[in-house]
N, C-alpha and C positions, 0 to 999 in steps of 0.2 A: 355093258359099257365099262371100259377099263378106267381105273383111276389114273390121274396124271402122275408122272414120275416125281418122286420127292427129291429135292436137292439135298445132297449129303451135307451134314454139319461139317463146317471147316475143321480140319485137323489142327491140333496145337502146332505152333511154330517151333519146331525142334531147335532152330538155330538161336532162339532168344529165350526159350523157356516160358513163353507166354501164349495163352490162347487167343485166337482171333476174336475180337469183340464184334461179332456179326451184327449187322443192322437189325434193330428190332428185338434182339435177343433179350429175353427177360422183362420186356416192358410191361406185359400184362401182369406178371407176378409182382413186379415192382409196384404197380399201381395198387394191387390188392393189399400187399403188405403195408404200404404207406397210408392208405386211406381206410382200410378195413381191419386188418389184423394187428399190426404193430403200432401204426401211427396214433389212432385214437386213445388207446390205453396209456401210451407213453406221454402223450400230451396232457392227459388228465392227471397222471401221477406226478410228472416232473414240471409241467408248465414251463417249457423252454421259452426263453425270450429271444427276440430277433431285432437287430438294428441294421438299417441300411439295405434291406431286401430290395429296395428300388434300384440298387446299383447293379443288379443282375439283369442282363438283357432278356427281353421276353422271347426273342428268337435269335438264332445264330450261334456260332461256336465261341467258346470262351473257356479260359482256364480259371478254376478257383483254387488258389494257393492258400493253404491253412497251416496253422500250428497244429501240433499233435500231442495231446496230453493223455489220452485214454482210448481204449478200443471203442468206447461209447461215442467218440467223435464221428465214427462211421454212421451212427444212427441219428444223432441230433442235428448235425449240419445239413444232411440231405432232407431231413424232416421239415426244416423251415424254408426250404427252397421249393418253389412251385414246379420247376422243371426237374427232370431226372438228372442225377449227377452220377457219372461213371468213374470208378477208381481203378487203379492197378493196386492189387492187394497181395501181400506176401502169401505164398502157397500154404503156409501153416494155418491160415484162416479157413482153408478148405478141407483140412484133414484133422482138425482138432477132435478130442474125445470129451466125454462127459456132457453135462447140461450146457455149459458155456460153449464147448466145441460144436455141439449139435446145433445150437442156435446160430452161431457164427457161420457154420457151413451152409445151413439152409438159407440164411440171409444173403450171403455173398453169391452163392450159386443161383438162387432164385431171382436175384435182382440183376443178373447179367454182369456182375463185376468181374474183373479180369485177373486171374491168378498168375503170379510170376515167381519163379524160383530165384531167390536172391543169393544163392550160394555160388553161382557161377559168375565169371567176369562179364558175361553178356547181359546181366540183369538190367543195367542202366540203358543199354541200347534197346532191349526189349520193351522197357517202359516207354521210351520215346516213340517207338513204332506203334505200340498200342494206343498211346495218346493221340498220335497223328490220325489214326483210323477213326477214333471217336470224334475228333474235331472236324475231320473231312466230311463227316455225315451231318455236321451242324449241331452237335450236342455239346453239353457241358462236361469238362474233364476235371476231376478233382485230384489234387496232388498235395503231398506233404513234403515240402522242400527239405526238411531236416532229415528225411529218410527213415526215421524211426521215432518212436514215442520218447518224449522227454522223461527222464527218470527222476528229475528233481523239480519239475515245474518251471524251469528256465527255458528260454528260447535259444536254440543253438544255430550255428552257421548253416546256411542253406547250400544244398548241392546245386550245381549249375544246370542240371537237366531241365529244370523249369524254365530257365532263360532260353536254352536251346530250343525247346519245344515252342515257346511263345514266338521266337524269331522265325523259326522254320515254318510254322503254321500261319504266321502273321495274324495272330488273334490277341485280344486284350487279356490281361491278367487281373482277376478280381481278388484282392487280398482279403483274407478272412481271419478273424481272431476268435477262437473258441475259449470260453472262460467257464470254469467250474466242473468240467466233465471228469477231471481227476478226483474231485470230491465225490461225485456220483459213483464212479467206478475206478478206484485206484488200482494199480497193478496187483494182480492176484485175486481181485474181488469181482464178482459179477455185478452186484449192486451193494454199495455201502451206505448210501444216503439218498434221500428223496429231494435233495437240493435242486434248485432250478438253474440249469446252465444258461449261459448267454452266448449267442452267436452274432458276431458283428461283421458286416461286409463293408469294405471301403470302396471308394470310387475306382472304376476300371483304370488300369495303368496301360498306357499306349506306348509301345516301344518301336513304332514304325520308323523312328529316326535312326534306328540301327539296322534297317533292311539291308540284307546282303552281308551282314557282319557276324552271322551265327558261328563262323569258324574261328573268330577271334576270342581267345580264352579270357582276355582282359575285359572285353565287352560283356561276355557271359557272366563274369564275376560281378561287374558293376550292375548289371540288370538284376542278378540274383540278390545282391545286397540291398538294392532299392526295394525289391519285393519284401525282403525280410524286415526292413525298417518299417514299412507300412504295417506288416503283421504285428510287429512289436508295439506300434502305436495303438493298434486295435485291441490287442490282448493285455497290454500293460505288464508283460513279462520282463524280467531282467534278461538282457541279451548277453550271450557268451560267444566270443569269436573263436569258436572251436567246434568241430563236428561232434555231434552227440555220441557217435560210436566211440570216438576217442575218449570223451569225458567219462563214459560208462566204464571203459576199459581201465582208465587211470584210477577211477574210484574203486573198482574191484581189486586192482593190484595193491592199492593203498590199504585196503581192508585185510588182504591175505598176506601182505608183505612181499609179494612176488616182484621181480624186477620189472621196471616200466619199459616195455617194448612197444613201439608205435609203428603201425603199418604205414607204408608210403601213402596209401589211399586216405589216411586220416590226417595227413599233414596239409 
């Protein structure tokens, strides 16, 4: 008796630099990591706190939009959510070296997270397409609207991709404020403290009043700003009306004394 033919694994989407987040991909490994290998010791050591978990729907698609203070956000936020959360992660997390790189690579690949090459101009479009596929199958999609980790603990201006995704997919956005992960794992450190981080979820935001307006950039900005305001309320961070990439660049040039050149994408 011959075995049934195996369906080939989807090839990476070469036009967007992102892998197809296939249905069911990594769910078994995700469960084992969360409930057997990683979750129990992390809970015992760090005792993460959660508030507002009841705001996450038991079933159905939704976007969880969070601030981003540390690489540890990828661990603590999904850990306190009963359902699986899928992220689009920068490709660096899948190719890192050393102990930290090995752990990140195993975690992201094993849990079915989606790598994306952010060096190309199609990165944003790729993230939108990947997010739509996750939401279309009824899952939770996690996103960091700032686009990168905060370098100084402040909350920066959100990119409008989260708004476009919410309007196109017609799903609620659950704001999330993560507190203390930058103390647990600051930049350049695997673990610096056994402090207990807190994860707060706000009430779902409904943007159905903007149906059909996902092509209006002013609407996208208004929706994004509303999401960022709720994240700010939850996290207690100081808000800066500037993209984090621009702030990092300006700080770096101030330190080196180099001329302050700003990319159009940062304005």
